[in-house]
C-alpha positions in Angstrom: -67.6 -22.0 42.8 -66.3 -22.4 39.2 -62.8 -23.6 40.1 -64.3 -26.3 42.4 -66.7 -27.3 39.7 -63.9 -27.5 37.1 -61.8 -29.9 39.4 -64.7 -32.0 40.2 -65.6 -32.2 36.5 -62.2 -33.6 35.5 -62.4 -36.2 38.2 -65.9 -37.1 37.1 -64.9 -37.5 33.5 -61.8 -39.6 34.5 -63.9 -41.9 36.6 -66.7 -42.3 34.0 -64.6 -42.2 30.9 -67.2 -41.0 28.5 -70.1 -38.6 29.4 -72.5 -36.2 27.8 -73.0 -32.5 28.4 -76.5 -33.2 29.5 -75.3 -35.7 32.1 -72.7 -33.2 33.4 -75.2 -30.3 33.5 -77.4 -32.6 35.8 -74.6 -33.6 38.0 -73.3 -30.1 38.6 -76.7 -28.4 38.3 -75.8 -25.9 35.6 -76.8 -25.4 31.9 -75.3 -27.3 29.1 -74.0 -24.0 27.8 -72.1 -23.6 31.0 -70.7 -27.1 30.6 -69.4 -26.4 27.2 -67.9 -23.1 28.4 -66.2 -25.0 31.3 -64.9 -27.6 28.8 -63.3 -24.8 26.8 -61.7 -23.3 30.0 -60.2 -26.7 30.8 -58.8 -27.1 27.2 -57.2 -23.7 27.4 -55.7 -24.7 30.8 -54.0 -27.7 29.1 -56.4 -30.4 30.2 -56.9 -32.6 27.1 -60.7 -32.7 27.1 -62.3 -33.6 23.8 -65.9 -33.1 22.7 -67.5 -35.0 19.8 -71.0 -34.4 18.4 -73.4 -36.8 16.9 -74.1 -40.6 17.6 -71.5 -42.0 19.9 -70.2 -38.5 20.7 -69.7 -36.9 24.0 -67.1 -35.6 26.3 -64.0 -37.5 27.4 -60.3 -37.1 28.1 -57.6 -38.2 25.6 -57.0 -41.9 26.2 -54.2 -42.6 28.7 -54.4 -39.2 30.4 -54.1 -39.8 34.1 -51.8 -39.0 36.8 -49.8 -42.1 35.8 -47.6 -39.6 33.8 -46.8 -37.6 36.8 -43.8 -37.9 39.1 -45.5 -40.6 41.2 -44.5 -44.2 40.5 -47.0 -46.9 40.6 -45.6 -48.1 43.9 -46.0 -44.5 45.3 -49.7 -44.4 44.1 -50.2 -47.7 45.9 -48.9 -46.1 49.1 -51.2 -43.1 48.8 -54.2 -45.2 48.0 -53.5 -47.6 50.9 -53.1 -44.7 53.3 -56.5 -43.3 52.3 -58.1 -46.8 52.8 -56.7 -46.9 56.3 -58.3 -43.4 57.0 -61.6 -44.6 55.6 -61.6 -47.6 57.9 -60.8 -45.3 60.8 -63.9 -43.2 59.9 -62.0 -40.1 58.9 -64.7 -37.8 57.6 -62.9 -36.7 54.4 -61.4 -40.1 53.4 -64.4 -41.3 51.4 -64.3 -38.4 49.0 -60.6 -38.4 48.7 -60.5 -42.1 48.1 -63.1 -41.8 45.4 -61.1 -39.2 43.6 -57.8 -40.9 44.0 -59.3 -44.2 42.9 -60.6 -42.5 39.7 -57.3 -41.0 38.8 -54.9 -43.7 40.0 -56.6 -46.4 37.9 -53.7 -48.8 37.8 -53.1 -48.4 41.6 -56.6 -49.0 42.7 -57.7 -51.8 40.4 -58.2 -54.6 41.4 -58.8 -53.7 45.0 -56.7 -55.9 47.2 -56.6 -54.1 50.5 -59.5 -53.9 52.9 -58.9 -52.4 56.4 -61.4 -52.8 59.3 -60.4 -51.7 62.8 -63.5 -53.2 64.5 -63.4 -56.5 66.2 -65.4 -59.5 65.2 -69.0 -59.3 66.2 -68.8 -55.7 67.1 -71.7 -53.4 66.5 -71.6 -49.8 65.1 -69.3 -47.8 67.3 -69.2 -44.2 68.0 -67.1 -42.5 65.3 -63.8 -41.3 66.5 -63.7 -37.5 66.2 -60.7 -37.4 63.9 -61.4 -34.2 62.3 -61.5 -32.3 65.6 -58.4 -34.0 66.8 -56.6 -33.4 63.6 -57.5 -29.8 63.6 -56.5 -29.5 67.3 -53.0 -31.0 66.6 -52.3 -29.0 63.4 -53.7 -25.8 64.9 -52.0 -26.5 68.2 -55.2 -26.0 70.2 -55.7 -27.2 73.7 -58.3 -30.0 74.3 -60.2 -31.0 77.5 -61.9 -34.3 78.3 -62.8 -36.6 81.1 -60.5 -39.6 81.2 -61.2 -43.1 82.7 -58.0 -45.1 83.5 -57.7 -48.9 83.6 -59.1 -48.8 87.1 -62.1 -46.8 85.7 -61.2 -43.8 87.8 -62.4 -40.6 86.3 -60.2 -37.5 86.0 -60.6 -34.2 84.2 -57.7 -33.5 81.8 -56.3 -30.4 80.0 -54.0 -31.6 77.2 -51.8 -30.0 74.6 -52.3 -32.6 71.8 -49.1 -33.4 69.8 -49.7 -36.7 67.9 -52.5 -39.2 67.1 -51.2 -42.8 67.1 -52.7 -46.2 66.3 -50.9 -48.9 68.3 -51.9 -52.3 69.7 -55.4 -52.4 68.3 -56.3 -49.0 69.6 -56.0 -45.2 68.9 -54.1 -42.9 71.4 -53.4 -39.2 71.8 -49.9 -38.3 72.8 -49.9 -34.9 74.5 -48.6 -32.7 77.3 -50.9 -33.1 80.3 -51.1 -30.0 82.3 -52.2 -31.9 85.4 -49.3 -34.3 85.5 -47.0 -31.7 83.9 -45.4 -34.2 81.5 -46.1 -35.9 78.1 -48.6 -38.7 78.6 -50.5 -41.2 76.4 -54.3 -41.3 76.3 -56.5 -44.0 74.8 -59.2 -42.4 72.8 -61.8 -45.0 73.8 -61.4 -43.8 77.4 -61.8 -40.1 76.6 -65.2 -38.7 77.1 -66.8 -35.2 76.6 -63.9 -34.1 74.3 -63.7 -30.4 73.6 -61.4 -28.4 71.5 -60.6 -25.1 73.1 -59.7 -21.8 71.4 -56.5 -21.5 73.4 -53.3 -22.0 71.3 -50.1 -23.5 72.6 -46.5 -23.5 71.4 -45.1 -26.9 72.5 -43.7 -29.5 70.0 -43.2 -33.2 70.6 -39.5 -33.9 71.2 -37.8 -35.5 68.1 -36.4 -38.3 70.3 -39.7 -39.2 71.9 -40.5 -42.9 71.9 -43.8 -44.5 72.9 -42.2 -47.6 74.2 -40.5 -47.4 77.6 -37.1 -48.8 77.6 -35.7 -51.0 80.4 -38.8 -52.7 81.7 -37.3 -53.8 84.9 -36.0 -50.4 85.7 -39.6 -49.2 85.3 -40.8 -51.7 87.9 -42.9 -53.7 85.4 -42.5 -57.4 86.2 -42.1 -60.3 83.8 -44.9 -62.9 84.0 -44.3 -66.5 83.2 -47.6 -68.1 82.0 -48.5 -71.8 81.1 -51.2 -72.2 78.5 -53.1 -75.3 77.5 -52.8 -76.4 73.9 -56.6 -76.0 73.7 -56.1 -72.2 73.7 -53.2 -72.2 71.3 -55.2 -70.5 68.6 -55.1 -67.2 70.7 -51.4 -67.1 71.5 -49.9 -66.0 68.3 -52.6 -63.5 67.8 -51.9 -61.8 71.1 -48.3 -62.5 71.8 -45.1 -62.1 69.8 -43.5 -65.3 68.5 -40.4 -64.7 70.5 -42.6 -64.8 73.7 -44.2 -68.2 73.0 -42.4 -71.5 73.6 -43.8 -75.0 73.2 -42.8 -77.1 76.3 -41.9 -80.7 76.4 -45.2 -81.4 78.3 -47.3 -80.2 75.4 -48.2 -76.9 77.1 -47.2 -73.5 75.8 -45.1 -71.1 77.9 -45.3 -67.4 77.4 -43.0 -64.8 79.1 -44.4 -61.3 78.9 -44.0 -58.0 80.8 -47.3 -56.7 82.4 -48.2 -54.4 85.2 -49.8 -56.1 88.1 -53.2 -54.4 88.0 -56.9 -55.1 87.5 -56.5 -54.9 83.7 -53.9 -57.6 83.6 -55.9 -59.9 85.9 -59.1 -59.4 83.9 -57.1 -60.2 80.8 -55.6 -63.4 82.1 -59.1 -64.4 83.3 -60.3 -64.1 79.8 -58.4 -67.4 79.0 -60.4 -69.2 81.7 -59.0 -72.5 83.0 -56.5 -72.7 80.1 -53.9 -70.4 81.7 -51.8 -70.7 84.9 -49.5 -68.0 86.2 -46.2 -69.7 87.1 -44.4 -66.6 88.4 -44.2 -64.2 90.1 -46.0 -65.5 93.1 -47.6 -62.0 93.7 -49.4 -62.4 90.3 -50.5 -65.9 91.2 -52.0 -64.5 94.5 -53.8 -61.6 92.7 -55.4 -63.9 90.1 -56.5 -66.4 92.8 -58.3 -63.6 94.6 -60.0 -62.4 91.5 -61.1 -66.0 90.8 -62.3 -66.4 94.4 -64.4 -63.2 94.0 -66.1 -64.7 90.9 -66.8 -68.0 92.7 -68.5 -66.1 95.6 -70.9 -64.4 93.3 -72.3 -67.8 92.2 -72.1 -69.4 95.7 
């Protein structure tokens, strides 16, 4: 379509600075006559495109013409650009094109590039791309989604959800939505969702304005506090995985961490990842569970 070509042409000229009609005709697969006609339309529309003939001539925009002169400040441009980079790192299907266009127009905001976002962990291979576009459309279009879900115990269940929000928290992506099986708003980790389908059914529900992801009053929720002792040989992991307020250096040279975790398989397997460098001090029930898990491992190699 001509309108789309005109917009893309402006971005192309801004990005390259100085181009020829022949170059543009090759990029947009039209004749040079069409290119000159488009340039004339852009000029009439108020876009300051200039065309010079002869050696050193070509097509360009009047120097300094960028969105710098719009209502967006440089700081606001940085925020837009950073947000697009985060979407690009999250494999959003439209982010690459948008980032290229914004980078071309917001010259001062994007050069030099100082931000690089990567959600993958060290040493990870190519992961399955998160289906952001489908989830985005489902949330915005208020369409029901279905999927198989595996909880922390790897138990599978079929879910029908009214998706309300997509959230990145604590190294992972989650969907917040109304679960028709549980009849309440629940949080689902995307990596545990399989066979995702967006259904044609439309719902009316909205996420309450006062909704919070974090549960308040941990003890009232029955989640105990664990007191853990870590060897200084594993200290490099502590500030990566715990809040500074949770970590304390003891007089014996060991580190002590107080953290609130559910007593389940996930917690025990996580603690086992620290090997011999962690000891559960309390509660006693957590010590017993971890001891049993360790004994199970020993039996495998007996």
